[in-house]
N, C-alpha and C positions, 0 to 999 in steps of 0.2 A: 241346210248345212247349220243353217239359222237358228230353223225352232230345238238345232241338237245343243247349239250353245248356251243356249235360253235354259237349258236345264241344268248348267252347269253351277248357275246361278242357287247364292246363298244368300240367305237375309245379311240384312247391314252391307253388302256386296256396293262397291259406289260404279257408280255407270256415270257416261259423261254425252253428253246428246250432239249428236253432229248432224250437218246438214246446213246446207246452202254455203256451200267451204268455210265453215268456222265452225267450231265450239260452241255452242249456247249458251245451256242449262247443265247440273251436276245435281245427280238423286242418288236417294240408297231405294236398294230391293231390300222390302216388306216380309216376304212371302216368297218360296218356294213354284215351280213354275206348274203349270195345270196345264194338262190336257181344256183346246178351246176351239171351235170351228175357227174358221180363217175371218178374218173378220170383208167385211165389206168395201173392197176399194174398187169404189163407180170409175175411176180413173184409169185401172191397170186391167190389164190384159186376162182375162182369165185362165193363163197356164197351170195354176198353181193348183196342186193337191189344197182339199177342202179342210185336212188334217192341218192344226196347229196348236199354238198352245200362248199362255200369257201369262205376264209375271206384273204383281203390285210396284211399282214403283211411287217415290216419293221426289216429287224435282222440282227443282230451284234455277232460276233464271240467271244464270249470271250479269251479272252489272256491268260488262264488256266481253262479247262475241272476242273468242281466240281462234286468230288462223295459222292451223299450226304451221303451214309450208311459211312462216317468216320468220319462224327460228328456225328454218335451215340453212343450211351451209352449202357451197359445190366443196368439194372433195376435189384437192389439190395432191392428193398423194398419188404419187409417180410421175411426179411434173421435176423433181432436182436434177 
């Protein structure tokens, strides 16, 4: 599914990089997706197929990591 979604990217689309519980980089897509073999993830089990894809991106590190969960509030609907 990940690679299927990658095919939807268009040049100049914005992409946010989320890892370690925060948004840490913002990027711009500079190319369309191309077929590419799966990278060698030495630390991941070999459960994935060798088919993959890649997109050329230009990322900039955010000056402050944004933790989306810090902006959410617990819903109070139905408590009246």
